C-alpha positions as CSV (number, residue, x, y, z in Angstrom):
1,M,0.0,0.0,0.0
2,T,1.1,3.5,-0.7
3,R,1.2,6.4,1.8
4,Q,-0.6,9.6,1.1
5,I,0.4,12.7,3.0
6,I,-2.5,14.8,4.3
7,A,-2.2,18.5,4.9
8,S,-4.7,21.3,5.6
9,P,-4.1,25.0,5.7
10,E,-6.9,25.1,8.3
11,A,-4.6,23.4,10.8
12,P,-1.2,24.6,12.0
13,Q,1.7,23.7,9.7
14,A,4.1,21.1,11.0
15,I,6.7,22.6,13.3
16,G,9.1,19.6,13.0
17,A,9.9,16.6,10.9
18,Y,6.4,15.2,10.6
19,S,3.3,15.4,8.5
20,Q,-0.1,16.5,9.8
21,A,-1.4,13.1,8.8
22,V,-0.6,10.0,6.8
23,R,-3.2,7.9,5.0
24,V,-2.6,4.2,4.3
25,G,-5.6,2.5,2.7
26,N,-8.7,3.5,4.6
27,T,-6.8,4.5,7.7
28,V,-5.5,8.0,8.5
29,Y,-3.0,8.5,11.3
30,L,-3.2,12.0,12.7
31,S,-0.2,13.7,14.3
32,G,-0.6,15.5,17.6
33,Q,-2.3,18.8,17.6
34,I,-1.8,21.5,20.2
35,G,-3.7,24.7,20.7
36,L,-2.0,26.6,17.9
37,D,-4.1,29.0,15.8
38,P,-3.3,28.1,12.2
39,A,-3.4,31.7,11.0
40,S,-1.0,33.2,13.5
41,M,0.8,30.0,14.6
42,Q,0.5,31.4,18.2
43,M,-0.9,29.4,21.1
44,V,-4.4,30.3,22.2
45,E,-4.8,31.3,25.8
46,G,-6.3,29.1,28.5
47,I,-7.3,25.4,28.8
48,E,-10.8,25.8,27.4
49,A,-9.6,27.7,24.3
50,Q,-6.7,25.2,23.8
51,I,-9.0,22.2,24.0
52,H,-11.4,23.7,21.4
53,R,-8.5,24.6,19.2
54,V,-7.1,21.1,19.4
55,F,-10.4,19.6,18.2
56,Q,-10.8,22.2,15.5
57,N,-7.3,21.5,14.2
58,L,-8.0,17.7,14.3
59,R,-11.3,18.3,12.5
60,A,-9.5,20.3,9.7
61,V,-7.1,17.5,9.1
62,T,-9.8,14.8,9.1
63,E,-11.7,16.8,6.5
64,A,-8.6,17.3,4.4
65,A,-8.3,13.5,4.4
66,G,-11.9,13.1,3.1
67,G,-13.4,12.2,6.5
68,N,-14.7,13.9,9.6
69,L,-14.5,13.5,13.4
70,A,-17.3,10.9,13.4
71,G,-14.8,8.6,11.7
72,M,-12.3,8.9,14.5
73,V,-11.7,5.4,16.0
74,K,-8.9,6.2,18.5
75,L,-8.0,9.4,20.2
76,N,-5.0,10.0,22.5
77,V,-5.1,13.1,24.7
78,Y,-2.2,14.4,26.8
79,L,-2.9,16.9,29.6
80,T,-0.3,18.7,31.7
81,D,-2.9,18.9,34.5
82,L,-5.3,16.0,34.9
83,G,-7.5,18.4,36.9
84,H,-8.7,19.5,33.4
85,F,-10.1,16.0,32.7
86,A,-13.7,17.0,33.3
87,K,-13.4,20.1,31.1
88,L,-11.9,17.9,28.4
89,N,-14.9,15.5,28.5
90,E,-17.3,18.5,28.5
91,I,-15.7,20.1,25.4
92,M,-15.1,16.8,23.6
93,A,-18.8,16.1,23.7
94,Q,-19.3,19.2,21.6
95,Y,-17.2,17.7,18.8
96,F,-18.0,14.0,19.1
97,S,-21.2,12.1,19.5
98,Q,-22.0,8.5,20.4
99,P,-20.5,6.1,19.6
100,Y,-17.4,7.9,20.9
101,P,-14.0,6.8,19.7
102,A,-11.7,4.8,21.9
103,R,-9.6,7.1,24.0
104,A,-6.7,7.4,26.3
105,A,-6.1,10.5,28.5
106,V,-2.6,10.7,30.0
107,G,-1.0,13.2,32.3
108,V,2.3,14.5,31.1
109,A,5.0,16.8,32.5
110,S,5.1,19.2,29.5
111,L,4.1,19.6,25.9
112,P,5.6,21.5,22.9
113,R,5.2,25.3,23.1
114,N,4.1,25.0,26.7
115,A,0.7,23.7,25.5
116,L,-1.7,22.5,28.2
117,V,-3.3,19.8,26.0
118,E,-2.4,17.8,22.9
119,A,-4.3,15.1,21.0
120,D,-3.6,12.7,18.1
121,G,-5.7,10.0,16.7
122,V,-6.6,7.3,14.1
123,L,-9.3,8.0,11.6
124,A,-11.2,5.4,9.5
125,I,-12.4,6.5,6.0
126,D,-15.3,4.7,4.4
C-alpha cells in the first residue's frame, strides 16, 4: 500500500519533521495537535480555548483526508494537568457524538510550546 500525506491550511503547519497526517488505505494516522491558531501560529490562551483549538485542528485535518471527526476510531489526549479531565470531557462532547472513539487520556509533565493539551488519533475512512 502507498502512503498519502495529508495537509490542511486550516490546521497549524508542522513545526518539525512530521506530517499533519498520513493515509494508508482507509486508515488515517493524525499527528498530535496542540492549541496553535493556524493563521497566527500562536498558542491560544487558557485550557478551554486550547481544547477547542485542538479539536478544531484535528477536524480540519480529518476533513482534508476526506473524512470527519465521526470517523475517528482512536484518540489519545495528553494533559499537563489531569485536573482538566472533566473540562476535556465536556468540550469533547461538543465535537463527538456516540458512539465515541476509543480514547486514552494521559497526564504528562510538559508539551511543545508550553501547551496544556495535545491530541492525536486514528481515523477510518469509508
